[in-house]
N, C-alpha and C positions, 0 to 999 in steps of 0.2 A: 670772823667770829660772828656767830649768830646772836643777835640781840633778842630780848624777850618779845619784841614786837614783830620779829621776822617769822614768816611761815617756813617750817622746815622744808617742805616740798619746794618752795620757791628758791630757797638757798641751794638745795641739792640740784635743782635744774640749772641754776647759774654755774655751779661747779662743773657740771657735765658739759655745758656750753663752752666754758673756758678750755676744758680738755679737748673738746671737739675742734676748737679753733687754734690749737697749737700749744697750749700750756702743757708743761711736762709734769707738773705737780700741783695739787690743790689740797688744802686742808680745810675741812669744815669743823671748826672748834665750836662745840655745842655745850656751853656751861649748864644749861637747863637739864640735860640728860647725862652730864658728865661723860661725854663721848667725843672722840675725834674720828672723823671719816676722812680717809686718805684716798685721793683720786689720782690715778695715773693713766696715761694712754694705754689702750689695749689690755687693761687689767680690771678685775673686779674691784669694787670699792672695799677697802679694808676698814673695819670698824674696831677701834680700841676703846676699852672702858676705863675711864679715868687714868690715862697713862701719866707717869711721872714726867716724861719728856717725849718729844718727837724729834726726829732727825731729818734733815733735808737731803741726805746723801741718796743718790749720787748727783742729783740736780743742784743742790746747794752744799758742796763739800764742806764738812766741818760745822755747818750750822745746826745748832740744837736749841730747841725751845723748851725751857723748863716750865712745867704746868702745875705743880702741887698747889701753888697759891690760888689758882683758879677754882680748884675743887673744894676749897675750905669754906 
């Protein structure tokens, strides 16, 4: 999760580095902009605007993170 003191570009670069080094899934949860960026190997970044929830499938089967509390 991006804190108010984190540079967006710095956190995005870290997520790309994690994916480049073998991570299968990365979420950049950005409360300031009410967005979630989803990073996966060999795919474009998916940007969701204030989603109610995000799911970890297929990397984390059955894992769901509910987010409405964060956007309030």
